[in-house]
DSSP file (Angstrom, degrees, kcal/mol; ACC not computed):
  #  RESIDUE AA STRUCTURE BP1 BP2  ACC     N-H-->O    O-->H-N    N-H-->O    O-->H-N    TCO  KAPPA ALPHA  PHI   PSI    X-CA   Y-CA   Z-CA
    1    1 A X              0   0    0      0, 0.0     2,-0.1     0, 0.0    52,-0.0   0.000 360.0 360.0 360.0 149.3  -11.7  115.2   12.0
    2    2 A X     >  -     0   0    0      1,-0.1     4,-1.1    13,-0.0     3,-0.3  -0.379 360.0-118.6 -80.8 161.9   -7.9  114.4   12.3
    3    3 A X  H  >>S+     0   0    0      1,-0.2     5,-2.0     2,-0.2     6,-0.9   0.764 115.9  58.5 -71.2 -23.4   -5.3  116.6   10.7
    4    4 A X  H >45S+     0   0    0      1,-0.2     3,-0.7     2,-0.2    -1,-0.2   0.893 106.0  47.9 -69.7 -37.1   -4.2  113.6    8.6
    5    5 A X  H 345S+     0   0    0     -3,-0.3    -2,-0.2     1,-0.2    -1,-0.2   0.740 109.6  54.9 -73.4 -24.2   -7.8  113.3    7.1
    6    6 A X  H 3<5S-     0   0    0     -4,-1.1    -1,-0.2    -5,-0.0    -2,-0.2   0.575 115.4-113.8 -90.5  -7.5   -7.8  117.1    6.4
    7    7 A X  T <<5S+     0   0    0     -3,-0.7    -3,-0.2    -4,-0.5    -2,-0.1   0.547  83.1 119.7  91.8   4.2   -4.5  117.0    4.4
    8    8 A X      < +     0   0    0     -5,-2.0     2,-0.3    -6,-0.1    -4,-0.2   0.800  53.6  81.3 -74.7 -27.4   -2.5  119.1    7.0
    9    9 A X  S    S-     0   0    0     -6,-0.9     4,-0.1     1,-0.1     0, 0.0  -0.580  72.7-145.5 -82.9 135.2    0.0  116.4    7.6
   10   10 A X  S    S+     0   0    0     -2,-0.3     2,-0.4     2,-0.1    -1,-0.1   0.775  86.2  67.1 -78.1 -22.7    2.9  116.0    5.1
   11   11 A X  S    S-     0   0    0     11,-0.0     2,-0.4     9,-0.0    -2,-0.1  -0.752  85.9-127.3 -92.0 141.5    2.8  112.3    5.6
   12   12 A X  E     -A   21   0A   0      9,-0.8     9,-2.3    -2,-0.4     2,-0.4  -0.770  32.6-173.3 -87.1 133.9   -0.1  110.1    4.5
   13   13 A X  E     -A   20   0A   0     -2,-0.4    26,-0.6     7,-0.2     2,-0.3  -0.938  31.1-105.7-124.4 148.3   -1.5  107.9    7.2
   14   14 A X  B  >  -b   39   0B   0      5,-2.6     4,-1.3    -2,-0.4    26,-0.2  -0.559  27.0-139.0 -60.1 130.2   -4.1  105.2    7.4
   15   15 A X  T  4 S+     0   0    0     24,-2.9    -1,-0.1    -2,-0.3    25,-0.1   0.712  98.0  40.0 -67.3 -22.2   -7.2  106.7    9.1
   16   16 A X  T  4 S+     0   0    0     23,-0.3    -1,-0.1     3,-0.1    24,-0.1   0.949 132.3  12.6 -92.4 -58.7   -7.5  103.5   11.0
   17   17 A X  T  4 S-     0   0    0      2,-0.1    -2,-0.1     0, 0.0    23,-0.1   0.540  90.8-128.3 -97.0  -6.8   -4.2  102.1   12.2
   18   18 A X     <  +     0   0    0     -4,-1.3    -3,-0.1     1,-0.2     2,-0.1   0.613  50.3 155.0  68.4  18.1   -2.1  105.2   11.4
   19   19 A X        -     0   0    0     -6,-0.1    -5,-2.6     1,-0.1     2,-0.3  -0.433  38.8-128.0 -68.0 145.0    0.6  103.4    9.4
   20   20 A X  E     -A   13   0A   0     -7,-0.2     2,-0.3    -2,-0.1    -7,-0.2  -0.740  24.4-171.0-105.4 158.0    2.2  105.8    7.0
   21   21 A X  E     +A   12   0A   0     -9,-2.3    -9,-0.8    -2,-0.3     2,-0.3  -0.886  14.7 142.6-134.4 160.6    2.7  105.4    3.4
   22   22 A X    >   -     0   0    0      5,-0.9     3,-1.0    -2,-0.3     5,-0.1  -0.989  60.7 -65.5 177.0-179.5    4.5  107.1    0.7
   23   23 A X  T 3  S+     0   0    0     -2,-0.3    -1,-0.1     1,-0.3     5,-0.0   0.864 127.7  42.1 -57.9 -40.4    6.5  106.7   -2.5
   24   24 A X  T 3  S+     0   0    0     -3,-0.1    -1,-0.3     2,-0.0     2,-0.1   0.604 102.3  88.0 -84.3  -9.4    9.5  104.9   -1.0
   25   25 A X  S <  S-     0   0    0     -3,-1.0    -4,-0.1     2,-0.2    -3,-0.0  -0.477  77.6-132.8 -89.5 158.6    7.3  102.6    1.3
   26   26 A X  S    S+     0   0    0     -2,-0.1     2,-0.5     2,-0.0    -1,-0.1   0.597  82.5  95.6 -81.3 -12.1    5.8   99.3    0.2
   27   27 A X        -     0   0    0     -7,-0.2    -5,-0.9    -5,-0.1     2,-0.7  -0.739  59.3-162.5 -87.3 120.7    2.4  100.4    1.5
   28   28 A X        -     0   0    0     -2,-0.5     2,-0.2    13,-0.2    12,-0.1  -0.899  10.7-153.3-101.6 103.3    0.1  101.9   -1.0
   29   29 A X        -     0   0    0     -2,-0.7     2,-0.4    10,-0.1    12,-0.2  -0.546   8.1-151.3 -83.0 146.0   -2.7  103.9    0.8
   30   30 A X  E     -C   40   0B   0     10,-3.0    10,-2.4    -2,-0.2     2,-0.2  -0.921  15.6-115.8-118.8 145.0   -6.0  104.2   -1.0
   31   31 A X  E     -C   39   0B   0     -2,-0.4     8,-0.3     8,-0.2     2,-0.2  -0.476  37.7 -97.3 -77.7 142.5   -8.4  107.0   -0.7
   32   32 A X     >  -     0   0    0      6,-2.7     4,-2.1     1,-0.2    -1,-0.1  -0.455  38.6-140.2 -53.9 120.4  -12.0  106.3    0.7
   33   33 A X  T  4 S+     0   0    0      1,-0.2    -1,-0.2    -2,-0.2    -2,-0.1   0.677  93.0  48.4 -67.2 -17.9  -13.9  106.0   -2.7
   34   34 A X  T  4 S+     0   0    0      1,-0.0    -1,-0.2    30,-0.0    30,-0.1   0.928 129.2  11.7 -90.5 -49.8  -16.9  107.9   -1.6
   35   35 A X  T  4 S-     0   0    0      3,-0.1    -2,-0.2    29,-0.0    -1,-0.0   0.581  77.9-144.1-111.2 -15.3  -15.5  111.1    0.1
   36   36 A X  S  < S+     0   0    0     -4,-2.1    -3,-0.1     1,-0.1     3,-0.1   0.733  71.9 108.7  59.6  18.3  -11.7  111.2   -0.9
   37   37 A X  S    S+     0   0    0     -5,-0.1     2,-0.3     1,-0.1   -30,-0.1   0.819  70.5  37.0-101.2 -31.8  -11.0  112.6    2.5
   38   38 A X        -     0   0    0     -6,-0.1    -6,-2.7   -32,-0.1     2,-0.3  -0.797  67.5-142.4-117.2 160.5   -9.2  109.7    4.3
   39   39 A X  E     -bC  14  31B   0    -26,-0.6   -24,-2.9    -2,-0.3   -23,-0.3  -0.840  11.1-160.8-119.4 158.8   -6.8  107.0    3.2
   40   40 A X  E     - C   0  30B   0    -10,-2.4   -10,-3.0    -2,-0.3     3,-0.1  -0.976  22.7-144.7-137.3 151.2   -6.6  103.3    4.3
   41   41 A X  S    S-     0   0    0     -2,-0.3     2,-0.3   -12,-0.2   -13,-0.2   0.698  82.0 -15.4 -85.7 -25.9   -3.9  100.8    4.1
   42   42 A X  S  > S-     0   0    0      1,-0.1     4,-2.1   -12,-0.1    -1,-0.2  -0.986  74.4 -86.6-166.4 170.8   -6.4   97.8    3.4
   43   43 A X  H  > S+     0   0    0     -2,-0.3     4,-2.5     1,-0.2     5,-0.2   0.891 119.6  58.1 -55.9 -45.3   -9.9   96.7    3.4
   44   44 A X  H  > S+     0   0    0      1,-0.2     4,-2.3     2,-0.2    -1,-0.2   0.950 106.8  49.0 -52.6 -52.4   -9.8   95.6    7.1
   45   45 A X  H  > S+     0   0    0      1,-0.2     4,-2.2     2,-0.2    -1,-0.2   0.908 110.5  49.4 -47.3 -48.8   -8.7   99.0    8.2
   46   46 A X  H  X S+     0   0    0     -4,-2.1     4,-0.7     1,-0.2    -1,-0.2   0.846 111.2  50.5 -70.3 -31.6  -11.5  100.6    6.3
   47   47 A X  H  < S+     0   0    0     -4,-2.5     4,-0.5     2,-0.2    -1,-0.2   0.882 111.8  47.0 -62.2 -40.9  -14.0   98.2    7.8
   48   48 A X  H  < S+     0   0    0     -4,-2.3     3,-0.2     1,-0.2     4,-0.2   0.823 115.4  45.4 -78.1 -28.1  -12.8   98.8   11.3
   49   49 A X  H >X S+     0   0    0     -4,-2.2     4,-1.8    -5,-0.2     3,-0.8   0.547  85.5  95.4 -89.3  -6.6  -12.9  102.6   10.8
   50   50 A X  H 3X S+     0   0    0     -4,-0.7     4,-2.2     1,-0.2     3,-0.2   0.907  79.7  55.6 -52.5 -54.4  -16.3  102.7    9.0
   51   51 A X  H 34 S+     0   0    0     -4,-0.5     4,-0.3     1,-0.2    -1,-0.2   0.860 114.2  40.2 -51.6 -36.7  -18.4  103.5   12.3
   52   52 A X  H <4 S+     0   0    0     -3,-0.8     4,-0.4    -4,-0.2    -1,-0.2   0.795 122.0  41.0 -82.3 -29.3  -16.3  106.6   13.0
   53   53 A X  H  X S+     0   0    0     -4,-1.8     4,-2.3    -3,-0.2     5,-0.2   0.689  90.0  87.7 -89.9 -22.5  -16.1  107.7    9.4
   54   54 A X  H  X S+     0   0    0     -4,-2.2     4,-2.9     1,-0.2     5,-0.2   0.858  87.8  48.9 -55.7 -50.8  -19.7  107.1    8.1
   55   55 A X  H  > S+     0   0    0     -4,-0.3     4,-1.9     1,-0.2    -1,-0.2   0.973 116.5  40.6 -61.5 -57.8  -21.3  110.4    9.1
   56   56 A X  H  > S+     0   0    0     -4,-0.4     4,-2.4     1,-0.2     5,-0.3   0.861 115.2  53.1 -58.8 -36.5  -18.5  112.6    7.6
   57   57 A X  H  X S+     0   0    0     -4,-2.3     4,-3.4     1,-0.2     5,-0.2   0.957 107.5  48.9 -63.3 -49.3  -18.2  110.4    4.6
   58   58 A X  H  X S+     0   0    0     -4,-2.9     4,-1.7     2,-0.2    -2,-0.2   0.887 112.3  50.3 -58.5 -40.7  -21.9  110.6    3.8
   59   59 A X  H  X S+     0   0    0     -4,-1.9     4,-1.7     2,-0.2    -1,-0.2   0.929 115.3  42.3 -62.4 -54.1  -21.8  114.5    4.2
   60   60 A X  H  X S+     0   0    0     -4,-2.4     4,-2.4     1,-0.2     5,-0.2   0.890 109.9  57.1 -68.6 -38.6  -18.8  114.9    1.9
   61   61 A X  H  X S+     0   0    0     -4,-3.4     4,-1.9    -5,-0.3    -1,-0.2   0.915 109.0  46.2 -55.6 -42.8  -20.1  112.4   -0.6
   62   62 A X  H  X S+     0   0    0     -4,-1.7     4,-2.2    -5,-0.2    -1,-0.2   0.812 109.9  53.0 -64.0 -35.1  -23.2  114.4   -0.9
   63   63 A X  H  X S+     0   0    0     -4,-1.7     4,-2.2     2,-0.2    -2,-0.2   0.897 110.1  49.1 -68.2 -42.9  -21.2  117.7   -1.2
   64   64 A X  H  X S+     0   0    0     -4,-2.4     4,-1.9     2,-0.2    -2,-0.2   0.852 111.5  48.3 -65.9 -35.6  -19.1  116.2   -4.1
   65   65 A X  H  X S+     0   0    0     -4,-1.9     4,-3.3    -5,-0.2     5,-0.3   0.957 110.3  51.1 -73.6 -40.9  -22.1  114.9   -5.9
   66   66 A X  H  X S+     0   0    0     -4,-2.2     4,-2.6     1,-0.2    -2,-0.2   0.888 109.0  52.1 -57.0 -38.9  -23.9  118.3   -5.6
   67   67 A X  H  < S+     0   0    0     -4,-2.2     4,-0.3     1,-0.2    -1,-0.2   0.940 112.0  47.0 -58.5 -49.4  -20.7  120.0   -7.0
   68   68 A X  H >< S+     0   0    0     -4,-1.9     3,-0.7     1,-0.2    -2,-0.2   0.880 115.7  43.7 -62.6 -40.8  -20.8  117.7  -10.0
   69   69 A X  H 3< S+     0   0    0     -4,-3.3    -1,-0.2     1,-0.2    -2,-0.2   0.924 119.2  40.3 -79.3 -37.3  -24.5  118.1  -10.7
   70   70 A X  T 3< S+     0   0    0     -4,-2.6    -1,-0.2    -5,-0.3    -2,-0.2   0.131  80.1 141.1-102.4  28.3  -24.7  121.9  -10.3
   71   71 A X    <   -     0   0    0     -3,-0.7     2,-0.3    -4,-0.3    -3,-0.1  -0.349  59.3-107.2 -57.4 143.9  -21.5  122.8  -12.0
   72   72 A X        -     0   0    0      1,-0.1    -1,-0.1    -2,-0.0     3,-0.1  -0.578  38.1-107.6 -80.0 138.7  -21.6  125.9  -14.1
   73   73 A X        -     0   0    0     -2,-0.3    -1,-0.1     1,-0.1     5,-0.1  -0.149  44.4 -87.8 -53.5 149.0  -21.6  125.2  -17.8
   74   74 A X    >   -     0   0    0      1,-0.1     3,-2.3     2,-0.1     4,-0.4  -0.260  36.1-116.7 -57.8 147.8  -18.4  126.1  -19.8
   75   75 A X  G >  S+     0   0    0      1,-0.3     3,-0.7     2,-0.2    -1,-0.1   0.712 112.7  70.0 -61.3 -16.7  -18.3  129.6  -21.0
   76   76 A X  G 3  S+     0   0    0      1,-0.2    -1,-0.3     3,-0.0    -2,-0.1   0.694  94.9  56.3 -79.1 -13.8  -18.2  128.3  -24.6
   77   77 A X  G X  S+     0   0    0     -3,-2.3     3,-1.7     2,-0.1    -1,-0.2   0.555  77.5 115.4 -86.7 -10.3  -21.9  127.2  -24.1
   78   78 A X  T <  S+     0   0    0     -3,-0.7     3,-0.1    -4,-0.4    -3,-0.0  -0.405  84.2  13.1 -61.5 136.2  -23.2  130.6  -23.1
   79   79 A X  T 3  S+     0   0    0      1,-0.3     2,-0.4    -2,-0.1    -1,-0.2   0.257  97.0 118.2  79.8  -6.7  -25.7  131.9  -25.7
   80   80 A X    <   -     0   0    0     -3,-1.7     2,-0.5     1,-0.0    -1,-0.3  -0.754  66.7-126.7 -93.2 136.6  -26.1  128.5  -27.5
   81   81 A X        -     0   0    0     -2,-0.4    -3,-0.0     1,-0.1    -1,-0.0  -0.687  12.1-152.3 -82.4 121.0  -29.6  127.1  -27.4
   82   82 A X              0   0    0     -2,-0.5    -1,-0.1     1,-0.2    -2,-0.0   0.671 360.0 360.0 -72.5 -11.7  -29.3  123.4  -26.0
   83   83 A X              0   0    0     -3,-0.0    -1,-0.2     0, 0.0    -2,-0.0   0.478 360.0 360.0 -81.0 360.0  -32.5  122.5  -27.9
């Protein structure tokens, strides 16, 4: 995975075309909605990059879903009977 996808890069870049985006630029990069790891400048770039990104995306999306499902309950719920 590229350093931009892992968040090591200070600038945000489109995972497909490499165009940079930021607060002062007109380009607003959007996260992959499934894995939140990579950013895209548009739908066309997302479609073009999908074959390279698909495997990592599915893996990360499953991890995020597991984290959500198996989160520990809040400490305020300990000792309370859920029934």
